[in-house]
C-alpha positions as CSV (number, residue, x, y, z in Angstrom):
1,M,82.1,136.1,92.5
2,E,84.7,137.6,90.2
3,D,87.2,135.8,88.0
4,R,90.4,137.6,89.0
5,T,92.8,135.6,86.8
6,K,91.8,136.7,83.2
7,E,94.4,139.5,83.3
8,L,97.2,137.0,83.7
9,G,96.7,136.1,80.0
10,S,96.4,139.6,78.6
11,G,97.8,142.3,81.0
12,R,101.3,143.8,80.6
13,I,103.9,141.4,82.0
14,G,105.8,144.1,83.8
15,R,102.8,145.4,85.6
16,L,101.5,141.9,86.4
17,L,104.8,140.8,87.8
18,F,105.0,143.9,89.9
19,A,101.4,143.4,91.1
20,Y,101.9,139.7,92.0
21,A,105.5,139.8,93.1
22,L,105.4,142.8,95.4
23,P,102.9,141.2,97.8
24,A,104.8,137.9,97.6
25,V,108.2,139.6,98.2
26,I,106.9,141.5,101.1
27,S,105.2,138.3,102.4
28,Q,108.4,136.3,102.1
29,V,110.6,138.9,103.7
30,I,108.2,139.6,106.5
31,A,107.7,135.9,107.1
32,S,111.5,135.5,107.4
33,I,111.2,137.9,110.4
34,Y,109.9,135.0,112.4
35,N,113.4,133.4,112.5
36,I,115.3,136.7,112.4
37,A,113.4,138.2,115.3
38,D,113.8,135.1,117.4
39,R,117.6,135.2,116.8
40,I,118.0,138.9,117.4
41,F,116.0,139.0,120.6
42,L,117.6,135.8,122.0
43,G,121.1,136.9,121.1
44,Q,120.6,140.2,122.9
45,G,118.3,139.0,125.7
46,V,119.6,135.6,126.5
47,D,123.1,134.4,125.3
48,A,125.1,133.0,122.4
49,M,124.2,129.4,123.4
50,A,120.5,130.2,122.9
51,I,121.3,131.2,119.3
52,A,123.2,128.0,118.9
53,G,120.3,126.0,120.3
54,L,117.9,127.8,118.0
55,A,120.2,127.0,115.1
56,I,119.9,123.3,115.9
57,T,116.1,123.6,115.4
58,M,116.2,125.2,112.0
59,P,116.9,122.1,109.9
60,I,114.1,120.3,111.8
61,M,111.7,123.1,111.0
62,N,112.9,123.1,107.4
63,V,111.9,119.4,107.2
64,I,108.4,120.4,108.3
65,H,108.5,123.3,105.9
66,A,109.5,120.8,103.2
67,F,106.2,119.0,103.6
68,G,104.4,122.3,103.5
69,S,106.1,123.3,100.3
70,L,105.5,119.9,98.8
71,V,101.7,120.6,99.0
72,G,101.7,124.4,98.8
73,A,104.0,124.9,95.8
74,G,102.6,121.9,93.9
75,S,98.9,122.9,94.4
76,S,99.4,126.6,93.6
77,A,101.4,125.8,90.4
78,R,98.9,123.3,89.3
79,M,96.0,125.6,90.0
80,S,97.6,128.4,87.9
81,I,97.9,126.0,84.9
82,V,94.3,124.8,85.4
83,L,92.9,128.3,85.6
84,G,94.7,129.1,82.3
85,K,92.5,126.4,80.9
86,R,89.4,128.0,82.5
87,D,88.5,124.9,84.6
88,I,87.1,126.3,87.8
89,A,85.8,123.0,89.2
90,W,89.2,121.4,88.8
91,A,90.8,124.3,90.6
92,E,88.5,123.9,93.6
93,N,89.2,120.2,93.7
94,I,92.9,121.1,93.9
95,L,92.1,123.4,96.8
96,G,90.2,120.7,98.8
97,N,92.7,117.9,98.1
98,S,95.6,120.1,99.0
99,L,94.0,120.7,102.4
100,L,93.6,117.0,102.9
101,L,97.3,116.4,102.2
102,T,98.2,119.3,104.6
103,F,96.3,117.7,107.5
104,A,97.7,114.2,106.7
105,F,101.3,115.5,106.7
106,G,100.6,117.6,109.8
107,A,99.5,114.6,111.8
108,L,102.6,112.8,110.7
109,F,105.2,115.3,111.7
110,L,103.5,116.1,115.0
111,G,103.5,112.4,115.9
112,V,107.1,111.8,114.9
113,G,108.3,115.1,116.4
114,Y,106.9,114.5,119.9
115,S,107.8,110.8,120.0
116,F,111.5,111.2,119.0
117,L,112.4,114.8,119.8
118,D,115.6,114.3,121.7
119,D,116.9,111.7,119.3
120,I,116.2,114.1,116.4
121,L,117.9,117.0,118.1
122,G,120.9,114.9,118.8
123,M,121.0,113.8,115.1
124,F,121.0,117.5,114.1
125,G,124.0,118.4,116.2
126,A,122.6,119.3,119.7
127,S,125.3,119.2,122.4
128,D,125.0,119.2,126.2
129,L,125.1,123.0,126.1
130,T,122.4,123.5,123.5
131,L,120.0,120.5,123.9
132,D,117.8,122.1,126.6
133,Y,117.4,125.3,124.6
134,A,116.5,123.4,121.4
135,R,114.1,121.0,123.2
136,T,112.3,123.8,125.0
137,Y,111.8,125.7,121.7
138,M,110.6,122.7,119.7
139,L,108.1,121.4,122.3
140,I,106.2,124.7,122.1
141,V,106.6,125.5,118.4
142,L,105.8,122.1,116.9
143,P,101.9,122.6,116.9
144,G,102.5,126.1,115.4
145,M,104.5,124.5,112.6
146,F,101.3,122.8,111.3
147,F,99.6,126.2,111.0
148,T,102.6,127.5,109.2
149,T,102.4,124.9,106.5
150,L,98.7,125.5,106.4
151,T,99.2,129.2,105.9
152,F,101.9,129.0,103.2
153,N,99.8,126.4,101.3
154,L,96.6,128.5,101.4
155,T,98.3,131.9,100.8
156,G,100.0,130.4,97.7
157,L,96.6,129.3,96.5
158,M,95.3,132.9,97.1
159,R,97.9,134.3,94.8
160,A,97.1,131.7,92.2
161,S,93.4,132.5,92.3
162,G,93.9,136.3,92.1
163,Y,94.3,137.5,95.6
164,P,98.0,138.5,96.0
165,M,97.4,141.5,98.3
166,K,95.3,139.5,100.7
167,S,97.9,136.8,101.0
168,M,100.4,139.4,101.8
169,Y,98.2,141.0,104.5
170,I,97.8,137.7,106.3
171,L,101.5,136.9,106.3
172,V,102.6,140.4,107.2
173,S,100.1,140.6,110.1
174,G,101.5,137.3,111.6
175,A,105.1,138.5,111.3
176,I,104.3,141.8,112.9
177,L,102.5,140.1,115.8
178,N,105.6,137.9,116.3
179,V,107.9,140.9,116.4
180,I,105.6,142.5,119.0
181,L,105.3,139.4,121.2
182,D,109.0,138.4,121.1
183,P,110.3,141.2,123.3
184,V,107.3,141.1,125.6
185,F,107.8,137.4,126.3
186,I,111.6,137.4,126.4
187,F,112.4,140.7,128.2
188,V,109.2,141.5,130.1
189,F,108.0,138.0,131.1
190,K,111.6,136.6,131.2
191,W,110.6,133.4,129.5
192,G,113.8,133.2,127.5
193,I,113.8,130.8,124.5
194,A,110.3,129.6,125.5
195,G,109.1,133.2,125.0
196,A,110.4,133.2,121.4
197,A,108.6,129.9,120.8
198,W,105.3,131.1,122.2
199,A,105.5,134.3,120.2
200,T,106.0,132.3,117.0
201,T,103.3,129.7,117.8
202,I,100.6,132.2,118.6
203,S,101.4,134.2,115.4
204,M,101.3,131.0,113.3
205,F,98.0,129.9,114.7
206,L,96.2,133.2,113.9
207,T,97.5,133.4,110.3
208,G,96.4,129.8,109.7
209,I,92.9,130.6,110.8
210,A,92.8,133.7,108.7
211,S,93.9,131.7,105.6
212,L,91.1,129.2,106.2
213,L,88.5,131.8,106.5
214,H,89.3,133.3,103.1
215,F,88.4,130.1,101.3
216,C,85.2,129.7,103.3
217,S,83.9,133.1,102.2
218,P,81.3,133.2,99.4
219,K,83.1,136.3,98.1
220,S,86.2,134.2,97.1
221,F,86.6,133.3,93.5
222,I,87.8,129.8,94.4
223,R,86.4,128.4,97.6
224,F,85.7,125.2,99.5
225,R,82.7,123.3,98.0
226,S,81.4,119.9,98.8
227,H,82.8,118.4,95.6
228,A,86.3,119.6,96.5
229,W,86.6,117.3,99.6
230,K,86.5,114.0,97.6
231,P,90.0,112.5,97.6
232,R,91.3,112.2,94.1
233,L,94.5,110.2,93.5
234,Y,95.3,111.9,90.2
235,I,95.2,115.4,91.9
236,F,97.4,114.1,94.8
237,K,99.8,112.8,92.2
238,N,99.9,116.1,90.2
239,I,100.4,118.2,93.4
240,L,103.1,116.0,94.7
241,M,105.0,115.8,91.4
242,I,105.1,119.5,90.9
243,G,105.8,120.2,94.6
244,M,108.6,117.6,94.7
245,S,111.3,120.1,93.7
246,P,110.9,122.5,96.7
247,F,110.2,119.5,98.9
248,L,113.5,117.8,98.1
249,M,115.3,121.2,98.2
250,N,114.1,121.8,101.8
251,L,114.7,118.2,102.8
252,A,118.2,118.3,101.3
253,A,118.8,121.6,103.1
254,S,117.9,120.0,106.4
255,A,120.1,117.0,105.8
256,V,123.0,119.1,104.7
257,V,122.7,121.4,107.7
258,A,122.7,118.4,110.0
259,M,126.0,117.2,108.4
260,L,127.3,120.8,108.3
261,N,126.6,121.0,112.1
262,T,128.6,117.8,112.6
263,Q,131.5,119.2,110.6
264,L,131.2,122.6,112.3
265,L,131.4,121.0,115.7
266,R,134.5,119.0,114.6
267,Y,136.5,121.8,113.0
268,G,135.2,124.6,115.2
269,G,136.3,122.7,118.3
270,R,139.8,122.7,117.0
271,L,139.8,126.5,117.3
272,S,139.3,126.6,121.0
273,G,142.7,128.2,121.5
274,V,141.4,131.2,119.5
275,F,137.7,131.4,120.3
276,G,137.5,129.7,123.8
277,E,136.3,126.4,125.1
278,N,132.8,126.9,123.5
279,A,134.3,127.3,120.0
280,A,132.5,124.2,118.6
281,D,129.1,125.5,119.6
282,L,130.0,129.0,118.5
283,A,130.7,127.6,115.0
284,V,127.2,126.1,114.9
285,G,125.8,129.4,116.0
286,T,127.9,131.3,113.4
287,Y,126.3,129.2,110.6
288,G,122.9,129.9,112.2
289,I,123.6,133.7,111.8
290,V,125.0,133.4,108.3
291,N,122.2,131.1,107.2
292,T,119.6,133.5,108.6
293,F,121.0,136.5,106.6
294,C,121.3,134.3,103.4
295,S,117.7,133.1,103.9
296,F,116.5,136.6,104.3
297,M,118.0,137.6,100.9
298,V,116.7,134.4,99.3
299,M,113.2,135.4,100.5
300,F,113.3,138.4,98.1
301,M,114.2,136.0,95.3
302,L,111.5,133.4,96.3
303,G,109.0,136.2,96.6
304,L,109.5,137.3,93.1
305,C,109.4,133.7,91.9
306,Q,106.1,133.3,93.7
307,G,104.9,136.3,91.8
308,M,106.2,134.8,88.6
309,Q,104.5,131.4,89.2
310,P,100.8,132.3,88.5
311,I,101.8,134.3,85.5
312,A,104.1,131.7,84.0
313,G,101.7,128.8,84.9
314,Y,98.7,130.5,83.5
315,N,100.4,131.5,80.2
316,Y,102.0,128.1,79.9
317,G,98.5,126.5,80.2
318,A,97.1,129.0,77.7
319,G,100.0,128.5,75.2
320,H,101.4,132.0,75.3
321,G,105.1,131.4,74.7
322,D,106.1,135.1,74.2
323,R,104.6,136.0,77.6
324,L,106.3,133.1,79.2
325,K,109.6,134.4,77.9
326,S,109.0,137.9,79.2
327,V,108.1,137.0,82.8
328,Y,111.2,134.7,83.0
329,V,113.6,137.4,81.8
330,K,112.2,140.0,84.1
331,T,112.3,137.7,87.1
332,M,115.9,136.6,86.4
333,R,117.2,140.2,86.2
334,F,115.7,141.1,89.5
335,N,117.0,138.0,91.3
336,I,120.5,138.4,90.1
337,G,120.4,142.0,91.3
338,V,119.3,140.9,94.7
339,G,122.2,138.4,94.8
340,A,124.6,141.2,93.9
341,L,123.3,143.4,96.7
342,A,123.7,140.5,99.2
343,A,127.3,140.0,98.0
344,L,128.1,143.7,98.4
345,L,126.7,143.8,102.0
346,G,128.6,140.7,102.9
347,L,131.9,142.0,101.6
348,A,131.5,145.6,102.8
349,M,130.0,145.3,106.3
350,P,130.1,141.7,107.7
351,R,130.9,142.9,111.2
352,V,127.8,145.1,111.3
353,L,125.6,142.3,110.1
354,A,127.0,139.9,112.7
355,A,126.5,142.4,115.5
356,I,122.8,142.6,114.7
357,F,122.4,139.0,115.9
358,T,124.9,138.8,118.8
359,N,127.0,140.8,121.2
360,D,129.5,137.9,121.7
361,S,132.8,139.1,120.4
362,N,134.1,135.6,119.6
363,M,131.0,134.8,117.6
364,I,131.2,138.0,115.7
365,D,134.9,137.3,114.9
366,M,134.0,133.9,113.7
367,T,131.0,135.1,111.6
368,V,132.9,137.8,109.6
369,P,134.9,135.5,107.2
370,A,131.9,133.2,106.9
371,L,129.7,136.0,105.7
372,R,132.2,137.1,103.2
373,L,132.7,133.7,101.7
374,L,129.1,132.5,101.7
375,L,127.8,135.7,100.1
376,L,130.6,136.1,97.5
377,F,128.8,134.3,94.7
378,F,125.2,135.1,95.7
379,P,124.2,136.5,92.3
380,L,124.7,133.0,91.0
381,V,122.3,131.8,93.7
382,G,119.6,134.1,92.2
383,F,120.2,132.6,88.8
384,T,119.8,129.0,90.1
385,I,116.7,129.7,92.2
386,T,114.9,131.5,89.3
387,N,115.5,128.6,86.9
388,S,114.3,126.0,89.5
389,N,111.1,127.9,90.2
390,F,110.5,128.6,86.6
391,F,110.6,125.0,85.6
392,Q,108.4,124.1,88.6
393,S,105.8,126.7,87.4
394,I,105.5,125.2,83.9
395,D,105.1,121.6,85.1
396,K,108.6,120.3,84.4
397,P,109.3,118.8,87.9
398,F,112.3,116.6,87.0
399,I,114.4,119.6,85.7
400,A,113.3,121.7,88.6
401,I,114.4,119.0,91.0
402,I,117.8,118.6,89.5
403,T,118.4,122.3,89.4
404,S,117.3,122.9,93.0
405,L,119.3,120.0,94.4
406,S,122.5,120.7,92.6
407,R,124.0,123.3,95.0
408,Q,123.2,121.5,98.3
409,V,123.4,117.8,97.5
410,I,125.3,117.2,94.3
411,F,128.1,119.6,95.1
412,L,128.0,120.9,98.7
413,L,127.6,117.6,100.5
414,P,130.8,115.9,99.4
415,M,132.8,119.2,99.5
416,I,132.1,119.9,103.2
417,Y,134.1,116.7,103.9
418,I,136.8,117.1,101.2
419,I,137.7,120.8,101.2
420,P,138.4,121.1,105.0
421,L,140.9,118.3,104.8
422,I,142.7,120.1,102.0
423,F,142.8,123.3,104.0
424,E,144.2,121.5,107.0
425,R,146.8,119.8,104.9
426,F,148.1,123.3,104.0
427,S,147.9,124.4,107.7
428,A,144.8,126.5,107.2
429,P,141.8,126.2,109.5
430,G,139.4,123.4,108.5
431,L,136.5,125.7,109.4
432,M,137.5,128.1,106.5
433,G,137.4,125.0,104.3
434,I,133.7,124.6,105.1
435,W,132.9,128.2,104.2
436,T,134.9,127.8,101.0
437,A,133.0,124.6,100.1
438,C,129.7,126.6,100.3
439,A,131.0,129.2,97.9
440,I,132.3,126.7,95.4
441,S,128.9,124.9,95.4
442,D,127.2,128.1,94.5
443,V,129.3,128.4,91.4
444,L,129.0,124.8,90.3
445,G,125.2,124.8,90.9
446,A,124.8,127.8,88.6
447,I,126.9,126.2,85.9
448,L,124.6,123.1,86.0
449,A,121.5,125.3,86.0
450,A,122.8,127.1,82.9
451,I,123.4,123.7,81.1
452,L,119.9,122.5,81.9
453,L,118.4,125.8,80.8
454,S,120.2,125.7,77.4
455,T,118.9,122.2,76.8
456,Q,115.3,123.3,77.5
457,L,115.6,126.4,75.3
458,N,115.8,124.2,72.3
459,V,112.4,122.7,73.1
460,F,110.9,126.1,73.8
461,R,112.1,127.5,70.5
462,K,110.2,124.8,68.7
463,K,107.0,124.9,70.7
464,S,106.5,128.3,72.2
465,N,108.6,130.9,70.3
466,F,110.9,131.0,73.3
467,D,113.8,132.1,71.2
468,E,114.9,135.5,72.4
469,I,115.8,134.9,76.0
């Protein structure tokens, strides 16, 4: 058994960040193909309402992902800090207790999901035209979602314990399998949206099993041992406190999307004279397309943050302030660059991007201005995401929570109700007001993140030589 984490405290930051972030970036981007592949194949092989139905399921799946990130992000960040203190037994206790939490939450969302599925879908904006699509998809994919949370938890712990490449291989293999099975089930077997659900579920199941097998192997640096299975309340508390930031961010995203869908149905329906009688559902599908592309670009940012996390956590635990500064700055520069690329694509070729997901001309026309507005300030999204993940990595959950919630809850939630009213008062489409509200929230969220960062820099200057950021 080899200790694969010592280099985190001594290796060159640039090389370490590349070595840890590249597999994480590839894993995140490939993992996002699960949703992208489903939307592309459904849009081309079924119809626009199938995309709208799938869009209804996304916030529900985000709620499930929120519980996965609550455990996964919290346990991996805590493990990195513990390994920086060279406490192997504690790290293995974190592994075992994180799995106990994963099984507990898995049982919870499976029970609730199957018991109240139609009510939940209606709450998230399903209409008579989209309910059957959404229900069919969720009935099949719900068990697979448990294996998704299991996979993302355990692959995060792989990275924290020195196996970034192996975590990438597991996630990439699952996504590739999903892309292979999607066209087979949708076009060859003619299963429609059920085919997309089965492709996703099978892929999720296999990656979850592969992740479990890694930590059962005697070759693994950190693995399951008998002492790790004892429930420890202080470990549960540590995991949940650190993981609270991504948990609340995902939970808030789901709540906001549910409210967004309600607003999209309202203001999209008022454009039936331009986009046809299905304009309201087209508006929901439009946001599904835009959100998919935005999420794809965010995956690059989150992948680099996942690469940053074990380096930052380890050096924070070891008291290496200069190395902490270096990994933060390098991560920030990359993520702002990714945001700039997203903004450029959204401004230069929105019609091309929309046509990837659908051949419905009305949906494409509705998607073009939405892409331009929602991607306009995407470099600022990179700034906000980096700060939130950085503070999560160094065990400052409260600051991470405020930073991560600022865009979607503090600013976006009230503005999706206020801005459309202002637009309509000046005879502009209320739907454009919704897209504008999203752009404004990106700006305000970045401003708040900068204020919180400046406050913390004063602390870092005194304690960790963090004075040249």
